[in-house]
Legacy VTK file of the C-alpha trace (Angstrom):
# vtk DataFile Version 3.0
C-alpha trace
ASCII
DATASET POLYDATA
POINTS 491 float
-7.128 54.484 75.792
-6.346 57.636 74.007
-3.420 56.717 73.759
-3.075 53.475 73.324
-4.740 55.160 70.147
-2.155 57.548 68.944
0.590 54.897 69.813
-1.031 51.948 67.322
0.454 53.295 64.247
3.724 53.200 65.444
2.958 49.536 66.171
2.223 48.538 63.506
5.537 48.834 61.472
7.281 46.977 64.216
5.340 44.571 63.951
5.656 44.309 59.787
9.456 44.654 60.026
9.259 41.473 60.880
8.477 40.683 57.743
11.511 39.307 56.033
13.364 38.364 59.521
14.087 34.999 58.849
14.615 35.646 54.758
18.178 34.641 55.097
20.223 37.826 53.119
22.148 37.558 49.893
24.921 38.745 48.855
25.756 39.158 45.375
29.126 38.305 43.772
29.553 38.752 40.216
31.849 37.680 37.696
34.170 38.493 35.323
33.354 41.766 33.469
30.286 41.556 36.415
30.753 45.122 38.094
31.011 48.403 37.348
34.783 50.189 37.097
35.387 54.175 37.052
38.342 55.831 35.765
39.690 59.651 36.095
43.202 60.648 34.127
45.871 62.182 33.983
48.038 60.494 31.368
51.887 61.278 30.296
50.350 60.860 26.692
47.636 59.689 25.016
47.253 57.399 21.910
45.292 59.723 19.488
43.537 62.879 19.399
40.775 61.751 20.029
41.356 60.304 23.691
40.997 62.466 26.629
44.644 62.872 28.797
43.241 64.269 31.523
40.015 64.555 33.508
39.238 66.884 37.102
36.104 63.600 37.546
35.608 60.209 37.940
34.135 59.232 34.732
32.605 55.411 33.392
34.688 53.207 32.248
32.813 50.181 32.106
30.674 49.605 31.210
30.092 52.467 29.161
29.015 51.510 25.574
29.727 54.958 24.331
33.188 54.102 24.750
33.354 51.348 22.049
32.546 53.458 19.615
35.264 53.602 16.419
38.289 55.380 16.357
37.205 56.264 20.539
37.435 52.514 21.893
41.344 52.712 21.260
41.149 54.716 24.167
38.987 52.709 26.012
41.705 50.084 25.520
44.350 52.178 26.672
42.413 53.060 30.095
41.769 49.717 30.602
44.766 47.804 30.025
46.577 46.466 32.636
50.947 46.642 33.499
52.641 43.544 34.767
55.207 43.668 37.244
57.926 40.541 36.814
59.460 41.598 39.913
56.777 42.423 42.087
54.390 39.499 40.042
51.258 41.797 41.024
49.498 43.916 37.858
49.039 47.783 37.838
47.025 50.660 35.963
48.567 51.826 32.821
50.783 55.105 34.041
48.109 57.817 34.388
45.213 55.951 34.834
43.664 55.722 38.361
40.412 52.921 38.932
37.607 52.589 41.581
34.808 49.994 41.663
31.965 51.677 42.940
28.956 50.470 45.018
30.321 47.516 47.428
27.251 46.764 49.608
24.600 47.917 47.080
23.330 46.506 44.483
23.220 49.135 41.473
26.407 48.392 40.324
25.638 44.794 39.899
22.218 44.907 38.542
23.459 47.595 36.150
26.686 47.053 33.860
25.924 50.205 32.704
25.078 53.036 34.693
23.165 54.302 32.563
21.042 51.067 32.706
20.689 50.569 28.945
18.686 47.335 28.951
21.217 45.944 26.973
23.801 45.899 30.218
21.041 44.839 33.135
23.210 42.042 35.086
21.715 40.961 38.390
18.596 43.611 37.808
16.035 41.075 37.123
16.973 38.518 40.073
16.779 41.361 42.198
13.963 42.361 41.538
12.041 39.208 41.644
13.139 39.051 45.290
12.875 42.406 46.208
8.868 42.255 45.139
8.295 38.435 46.084
10.024 37.969 49.212
10.339 41.479 50.456
14.377 41.771 50.314
15.019 45.193 50.535
18.656 46.345 48.709
21.508 47.752 50.571
20.149 45.490 53.763
19.138 42.059 53.315
20.129 42.249 49.566
24.013 43.395 48.697
26.474 43.462 46.643
30.257 42.210 46.443
31.608 44.264 43.248
35.095 43.860 42.678
37.421 44.231 40.174
37.455 41.828 38.272
40.870 42.317 35.484
42.688 41.158 38.656
42.909 37.594 40.031
42.189 36.474 43.245
46.219 36.743 44.414
45.945 40.367 43.900
42.648 40.539 45.679
43.563 40.822 49.727
41.640 44.220 50.336
38.702 42.810 48.672
38.460 40.404 50.240
39.142 41.513 54.060
35.951 44.008 52.445
34.176 40.839 51.339
34.641 39.450 54.878
33.406 42.213 56.622
29.987 42.426 54.686
29.367 38.790 55.085
29.516 39.500 58.973
28.152 42.948 59.123
25.118 41.928 56.446
25.010 39.120 59.553
24.453 41.407 62.338
22.126 43.997 60.309
19.563 40.616 59.675
19.709 40.079 63.350
22.586 37.048 62.951
20.789 35.220 59.796
23.507 33.640 58.270
24.439 35.206 54.903
23.655 33.516 51.239
26.209 34.275 48.590
25.455 34.061 44.709
27.781 33.774 42.615
27.884 33.951 38.280
30.757 32.913 36.651
34.188 34.001 37.650
32.589 34.451 40.739
33.003 31.050 42.015
36.371 30.155 41.842
36.690 33.688 43.530
34.194 32.797 46.523
35.968 29.456 47.207
39.576 30.517 47.220
37.720 32.887 49.737
36.106 30.545 51.528
39.527 28.435 51.765
41.232 30.896 53.756
38.661 30.794 56.009
38.025 28.685 59.548
35.641 26.577 59.149
34.332 28.046 62.649
33.668 31.752 60.827
31.888 29.017 57.547
29.451 27.878 59.970
28.556 31.106 61.903
27.806 33.129 59.131
27.422 31.774 55.576
23.797 29.798 55.123
24.636 28.626 51.571
26.814 28.752 48.569
24.241 29.589 45.487
26.603 29.268 42.231
24.837 30.236 39.052
27.194 28.978 35.505
30.322 28.645 37.957
34.062 28.850 36.153
35.024 26.386 38.555
37.421 24.794 36.054
38.526 28.203 34.105
36.793 28.099 30.544
38.113 27.050 26.971
37.036 30.615 26.249
40.027 31.946 28.034
42.071 30.292 25.972
40.077 31.370 22.406
40.852 34.868 24.144
43.863 34.813 23.819
44.572 33.815 20.772
41.754 35.602 18.847
40.359 38.044 21.506
36.360 38.096 21.998
33.691 40.661 20.879
32.500 40.986 24.123
28.877 39.902 22.392
28.719 43.062 20.362
28.501 41.861 17.087
30.298 44.975 15.625
33.105 45.049 17.891
36.551 43.991 16.218
37.195 41.069 18.460
41.050 41.830 17.519
40.480 45.740 18.989
39.720 44.937 22.285
42.579 41.590 22.972
45.362 43.660 23.824
43.249 44.775 26.791
41.902 41.036 27.605
45.616 39.284 27.472
46.439 41.973 29.996
44.338 41.054 32.455
45.502 38.416 35.625
41.745 37.291 35.587
41.713 35.700 31.949
45.002 33.737 33.194
43.004 32.597 36.445
40.235 31.361 34.216
42.373 28.999 31.967
41.914 25.530 31.974
42.372 23.841 35.373
45.305 20.761 34.731
43.073 18.911 36.942
39.812 18.462 34.409
42.232 18.610 31.005
45.233 16.666 30.377
48.379 16.468 27.528
46.192 14.248 26.186
43.241 17.447 25.501
44.100 19.378 22.421
43.190 22.936 22.552
44.479 24.809 19.968
45.943 22.747 16.448
47.959 24.373 13.995
49.676 22.560 11.277
52.948 22.560 13.256
52.352 22.509 17.003
49.512 21.525 19.421
49.241 23.493 22.569
48.041 21.741 25.478
47.387 22.808 29.016
50.661 20.754 29.598
52.470 23.811 27.358
51.441 26.733 27.819
54.957 28.051 28.109
54.934 27.370 24.274
51.519 28.969 23.562
52.123 31.993 24.888
55.991 31.851 23.761
54.298 31.917 20.003
51.852 35.027 20.784
54.277 36.589 21.871
52.988 37.392 25.673
56.082 36.604 28.392
53.333 38.133 31.071
51.047 36.656 30.250
52.633 33.309 30.834
54.489 34.940 34.210
50.575 35.605 35.128
49.517 32.463 34.518
52.611 30.901 37.144
50.890 33.045 39.548
47.373 32.008 39.452
47.485 28.423 38.179
47.954 26.820 41.456
45.480 29.327 43.675
43.110 26.776 43.720
45.058 23.446 43.037
44.209 20.401 46.064
41.957 23.285 47.647
39.256 21.392 49.574
35.214 21.706 48.801
34.375 25.002 50.192
33.191 23.919 53.642
29.525 25.403 53.493
25.762 23.660 51.593
26.769 24.423 47.680
23.448 24.583 45.293
25.327 23.955 41.647
22.896 25.988 39.020
24.523 25.437 35.523
23.445 24.968 32.069
23.971 22.684 29.428
22.971 22.525 25.375
24.757 25.747 24.285
27.693 24.965 21.560
30.643 26.110 24.082
34.357 26.414 22.103
36.214 23.022 22.925
38.942 23.268 20.371
40.855 25.977 18.050
42.294 24.561 14.574
44.211 26.940 12.276
44.679 27.055 8.802
48.227 27.646 7.498
48.942 31.330 8.101
46.276 31.995 9.858
48.007 31.895 13.714
46.494 33.078 16.115
44.064 36.014 14.751
41.559 33.561 12.566
41.146 29.828 14.552
37.712 27.409 12.897
36.303 26.448 16.373
35.056 23.478 17.335
32.618 23.187 20.054
31.425 20.889 22.581
28.829 21.036 26.320
28.634 23.752 28.051
26.592 26.994 28.209
28.350 28.889 25.390
31.052 30.246 27.943
31.939 27.110 30.465
32.520 23.709 29.524
30.711 21.652 30.780
33.773 19.721 32.779
34.304 23.148 34.926
30.559 23.604 35.662
30.698 20.017 37.291
33.286 21.339 39.554
31.209 21.582 42.336
28.690 18.803 42.361
32.284 16.521 42.995
31.823 17.933 46.282
28.990 15.624 47.414
30.651 12.944 49.266
34.078 15.135 50.329
32.285 17.651 53.218
29.783 17.655 55.554
27.503 20.143 53.725
25.147 18.799 51.397
25.571 19.615 47.569
22.600 20.013 45.760
22.871 20.462 41.420
20.689 21.621 39.005
20.801 21.449 35.152
19.297 23.610 33.073
19.111 22.884 29.263
19.263 25.041 26.893
20.498 27.664 28.911
23.081 30.014 27.898
25.959 31.854 30.600
24.213 35.042 30.760
20.559 34.516 30.727
21.351 31.819 33.375
20.252 35.223 35.965
17.733 36.427 34.000
15.521 33.358 32.995
12.037 33.033 35.115
12.906 29.172 35.285
16.055 30.315 36.761
15.218 33.220 39.130
11.982 31.172 40.548
14.453 28.038 40.946
16.447 30.549 43.197
13.476 31.627 45.448
12.816 28.879 46.280
15.635 28.125 47.526
15.298 30.698 49.824
12.014 30.598 50.783
13.143 26.665 51.405
15.888 27.773 53.952
13.666 30.913 55.334
10.972 27.428 56.445
13.578 25.336 57.624
15.060 27.874 60.221
11.112 28.355 60.871
11.167 25.116 62.377
13.821 25.057 64.204
13.233 28.146 65.905
9.765 26.854 66.471
11.739 24.024 67.954
14.066 25.710 69.837
11.221 27.849 70.932
9.447 25.275 72.631
12.371 23.230 73.846
13.051 27.134 76.359
9.861 27.181 76.830
9.703 23.717 78.500
12.527 24.558 80.266
11.250 27.697 81.537
8.108 26.368 82.562
6.735 29.769 80.684
3.779 28.740 78.751
2.397 32.111 78.377
4.018 32.746 74.962
2.879 31.998 71.351
5.189 29.975 69.542
6.356 30.744 66.143
3.592 33.585 65.874
5.978 35.720 68.141
7.491 36.649 64.711
5.440 35.738 61.974
4.435 37.893 59.108
1.147 37.005 60.079
1.417 39.797 63.187
1.647 42.729 61.090
-2.166 42.525 60.260
-2.713 44.376 63.050
-6.438 45.613 62.571
-7.434 41.758 62.546
-6.579 41.481 66.205
-4.359 43.630 68.736
-4.069 40.888 71.348
-2.353 38.686 68.384
0.147 40.935 67.266
1.599 41.780 71.360
3.161 38.824 71.657
5.331 39.785 68.089
5.720 43.201 69.488
7.188 41.553 72.974
9.851 40.243 70.911
10.097 43.020 68.252
11.746 45.779 70.370
11.998 47.122 73.878
9.450 49.575 72.774
6.883 47.162 72.411
7.967 45.735 76.022
6.469 49.027 77.335
3.489 49.481 75.008
2.821 45.705 76.233
2.314 47.325 79.433
0.194 50.068 78.598
-1.916 47.266 77.330
-2.279 45.434 80.405
0.555 43.153 80.586
3.013 42.307 83.203
6.611 44.383 82.742
8.385 41.523 84.033
7.133 39.040 81.831
8.152 41.374 78.726
11.989 41.532 79.941
12.199 38.139 80.772
10.065 37.150 76.816
12.524 39.996 75.709
15.733 37.839 77.275
14.498 34.678 76.751
14.512 35.318 72.660
17.458 37.343 72.054
19.394 33.933 71.846
17.715 33.410 68.220
18.239 36.315 66.552
15.803 38.902 67.765
18.252 42.031 69.174
17.281 44.658 71.772
19.125 47.490 72.016
18.748 51.086 74.013
17.832 51.744 77.117
15.870 49.043 77.849
18.107 46.221 76.751
18.113 42.915 78.520
21.344 42.369 79.382
LINES 1 492
491 0 1 2 3 4 5 6 7 8 9 10 11 12 13 14 15 16 17 18 19 20 21 22 23 24 25 26 27 28 29 30 31 32 33 34 35 36 37 38 39 40 41 42 43 44 45 46 47 48 49 50 51 52 53 54 55 56 57 58 59 60 61 62 63 64 65 66 67 68 69 70 71 72 73 74 75 76 77 78 79 80 81 82 83 84 85 86 87 88 89 90 91 92 93 94 95 96 97 98 99 100 101 102 103 104 105 106 107 108 109 110 111 112 113 114 115 116 117 118 119 120 121 122 123 124 125 126 127 128 129 130 131 132 133 134 135 136 137 138 139 140 141 142 143 144 145 146 147 148 149 150 151 152 153 154 155 156 157 158 159 160 161 162 163 164 165 166 167 168 169 170 171 172 173 174 175 176 177 178 179 180 181 182 183 184 185 186 187 188 189 190 191 192 193 194 195 196 197 198 199 200 201 202 203 204 205 206 207 208 209 210 211 212 213 214 215 216 217 218 219 220 221 222 223 224 225 226 227 228 229 230 231 232 233 234 235 236 237 238 239 240 241 242 243 244 245 246 247 248 249 250 251 252 253 254 255 256 257 258 259 260 261 262 263 264 265 266 267 268 269 270 271 272 273 274 275 276 277 278 279 280 281 282 283 284 285 286 287 288 289 290 291 292 293 294 295 296 297 298 299 300 301 302 303 304 305 306 307 308 309 310 311 312 313 314 315 316 317 318 319 320 321 322 323 324 325 326 327 328 329 330 331 332 333 334 335 336 337 338 339 340 341 342 343 344 345 346 347 348 349 350 351 352 353 354 355 356 357 358 359 360 361 362 363 364 365 366 367 368 369 370 371 372 373 374 375 376 377 378 379 380 381 382 383 384 385 386 387 388 389 390 391 392 393 394 395 396 397 398 399 400 401 402 403 404 405 406 407 408 409 410 411 412 413 414 415 416 417 418 419 420 421 422 423 424 425 426 427 428 429 430 431 432 433 434 435 436 437 438 439 440 441 442 443 444 445 446 447 448 449 450 451 452 453 454 455 456 457 458 459 460 461 462 463 464 465 466 467 468 469 470 471 472 473 474 475 476 477 478 479 480 481 482 483 484 485 486 487 488 489 490
């Protein structure tokens, strides 16, 4: 009996460990600008004396607020820009610049865009904090991140997609063979769509529980047109958009995010000047006017990546905001093109136009998996990740998935018990968080322990149970995601 009492502290964590077994693991897929980037320099030359030519260590390139101040920002643009090769049709870093994306598999680098955790640079952090606090998620285990080099489009992300597939499978196995929820934002939408297009339906059925899209830019955005023309100040009021325009224009992902020809037609004027109008049908003329031949080649490389793509083939939750003025058209007075447009606004979330955000709704009825839509009024593109209303909606999605799986397991367990004629075990209580309350009832906790680990089975024997019954129970429930390893693993 003394031995049993000594072992009780060890039993409690085994039961507690089951608390989140039924909660689906989540991988966060960021959007454009949503991943940190580090750099190391050994440049042949610099653009002015304030710039660093060589660094021995990696430093924070994106996001680093200190690099966006006047004069120094010129160095940042030169380090951040990409160079396009029209023979290989791929981009590379500027000469002498090496970059990497840190934190793959963890969440820190997608929770915060600035490693210093400046309060203005929080990204997925409010959502992650809520998931950890209310549902028991564990960072790096049941809650993971999949950052990527957002400067590049899907056609240059082969290595990333291999790593993402590995991350999904690894997370699935780490979490007791629980299917994974992909929670994405903005450009993460079409990136994930492209990724899923490359996977077999059998793989998706096995590993993906659902895709939850926050403000997905499924069909591009007219804001990308505006960035090519006049740049974007990154939401920093004092930053001159024209200062960062060269870097933005060099990114293949910007071409990928141009308005889709499936949504905008020749009648939809995107840019109006006194002498010429530009639509999706004459982007070549637009890029010639902007003197950006490489940008046009990048557009040709990316415009059909999702053309004719089938629906993702997984359950979809399509969440987006409306009621925020969103760029719909650029007009120019004589002599003002391209730097100084007048902006006309339409419906959307401030970044993604409504018709692009609604693409995921169109998958309803075109795939056998359900498509759920939730529209949030007066919800801005970035705020959708921070607002209590949207975070709670996501938490409710995860709770509903958990409850459905719990009922399914209960039904399967009952059927298995009926088939085997063994009704000596408790049903879903075996893995219910409530069994963690060991102090209240040791016998109530024992069924949970039996199905938690081989060690639990041996302890059950010490407490008077049948060893054969323990081994049999372990074997019975292994198909439902509970694993046993080591010398007592059940074959």
